[in-house]
C-alpha positions in Angstrom: 123.5 66.8 147.9 120.5 69.0 148.8 120.9 72.4 150.1 118.4 75.1 151.1 118.0 78.6 149.7 115.8 81.4 150.9 113.8 83.4 148.3 111.2 86.0 149.1 110.3 84.5 152.5 110.1 80.9 151.0 112.7 78.3 151.7 113.6 76.2 148.6 115.5 73.0 148.5 118.2 73.1 145.8 120.1 70.1 144.4 123.5 70.8 143.1 123.0 68.9 139.8 119.9 70.8 138.9 120.4 74.1 140.8 119.0 76.4 138.2 116.0 74.3 137.4 114.9 73.8 141.0 115.4 77.5 141.9 113.4 78.5 138.8 110.5 76.2 139.6 110.4 77.4 143.2 110.4 81.0 142.0 107.6 80.4 139.5 105.5 78.7 142.2 106.2 81.5 144.6 105.2 84.1 142.0 102.1 82.3 141.2 101.0 82.2 144.8 101.6 85.9 145.2 100.0 87.0 141.9 96.6 88.5 142.1 93.8 86.9 140.1 91.0 88.7 138.3 87.9 87.7 136.4 87.2 88.8 132.9 84.3 88.3 130.5 85.4 86.1 127.6 83.3 85.8 124.4 83.8 82.5 122.6 83.6 81.9 118.8 80.1 80.4 119.1 78.8 83.6 120.7 78.6 82.4 124.3 80.2 84.4 127.1 81.8 83.1 130.3 83.6 84.6 133.2 87.2 83.4 133.2 89.7 83.8 136.0 93.2 84.8 134.9 96.2 86.3 136.6 96.3 90.0 136.9 99.0 90.6 134.3 97.2 88.7 131.6 93.9 90.3 132.6 95.3 93.8 132.4 96.8 93.0 129.0 93.4 91.7 127.7 91.6 94.7 129.1 94.1 97.2 127.6 93.9 95.4 124.3 90.1 95.6 124.2 90.2 99.3 125.2 92.7 100.0 122.4 90.6 98.1 119.8 87.4 99.9 120.9 89.1 103.3 120.6 90.5 102.5 117.2 87.0 101.4 116.0 85.5 104.6 117.3 88.2 106.7 115.7 87.6 105.0 112.3 83.9 105.3 112.6 84.1 109.1 113.0 87.0 109.9 110.6 86.6 107.5 107.7 84.0 107.4 104.9 82.8 104.1 103.5 82.4 103.7 99.8 79.0 102.0 100.6 77.9 105.5 101.8 77.6 106.5 98.1 74.4 104.5 97.9 72.9 106.5 100.7 74.7 109.9 100.5 74.6 110.5 96.8 77.1 111.1 94.1 79.0 113.9 95.9 81.4 111.3 97.4 82.3 109.6 94.1 81.2 108.8 90.6 81.1 105.5 88.9 83.0 106.8 85.9 86.8 107.0 85.6 88.9 108.0 82.6 89.5 104.3 82.0 85.8 103.4 82.0 85.0 106.4 79.8 87.6 105.3 77.3 86.3 101.7 77.3 82.8 103.0 76.8 83.9 105.2 73.8 85.7 102.3 72.2 82.8 99.9 72.6 80.4 102.5 71.1 82.7 103.0 68.2 82.9 99.2 67.6 79.1 98.9 67.9 78.5 101.7 65.4 81.0 100.2 62.9 79.3 96.8 63.2 75.8 98.4 62.8 77.0 100.3 59.7 77.7 96.9 58.0 74.1 95.9 58.3 71.3 96.8 55.8 68.8 99.4 57.0 66.1 96.7 57.5 68.5 94.5 59.5 69.7 97.4 61.6 66.1 98.5 62.3 64.9 95.0 63.2 68.0 94.2 65.4 67.5 97.5 67.3 63.8 96.7 67.9 64.9 93.3 69.3 67.4 95.0 71.5 64.7 97.3 72.8 62.8 94.3 74.0 60.3 93.6 71.2 59.6 90.0 70.3 60.1 88.6 66.8 56.3 88.4 66.3 55.9 92.0 67.4 58.7 93.1 65.0 57.0 91.1 62.2 53.6 92.8 62.9 55.2 96.3 62.9 57.2 95.6 59.7 54.1 93.9 58.2 56.0 90.8 57.2 55.8 87.1 58.1 57.4 86.2 61.5 59.7 83.7 59.7 61.0 86.4 57.4 61.6 88.8 60.4 63.4 86.0 62.2 65.7 85.2 59.2 66.5 88.8 58.8 67.3 89.2 62.5 69.5 86.0 62.6 71.4 87.3 59.5 71.9 90.6 61.2 73.2 88.9 64.4 75.7 86.9 62.4 76.9 89.9 60.4 77.1 92.0 63.6 79.2 89.4 65.4 81.5 89.1 62.4 82.3 92.8 62.4 82.2 93.4 66.1 
């Protein structure tokens, strides 16, 4: 059996079986009619912008959120240092060495020296010249030997070095 209720200047028909639902729908419609609308600029994922009409509550929330995000970005920009600034500002911000990297570098140097000590003087000299960027032919010319002999000596040095490294 229908009855009528009066809410905020609007008369609403209420059915006894669905009293709550009918009143709720009527209230929502009434609120929507009274709510102010506002337009905001909305930037989409593809980069386009559009003016979107939303109710005032949502518009105020979006505006406040954008303001808060902007303030936070400004605060971080002025009070934080980027590690990328090292490239531009110099080493006063940081150094590329740490106690761990120093220890690893020392251990590697010790292993390299131990492996080099296992080589003959000729093999060591030729392998170091190769590491400096000289070709096998240039090493052979400097050592006054055949290129094949220099190559065999260097290959033997590489195998021995790998074995002891």
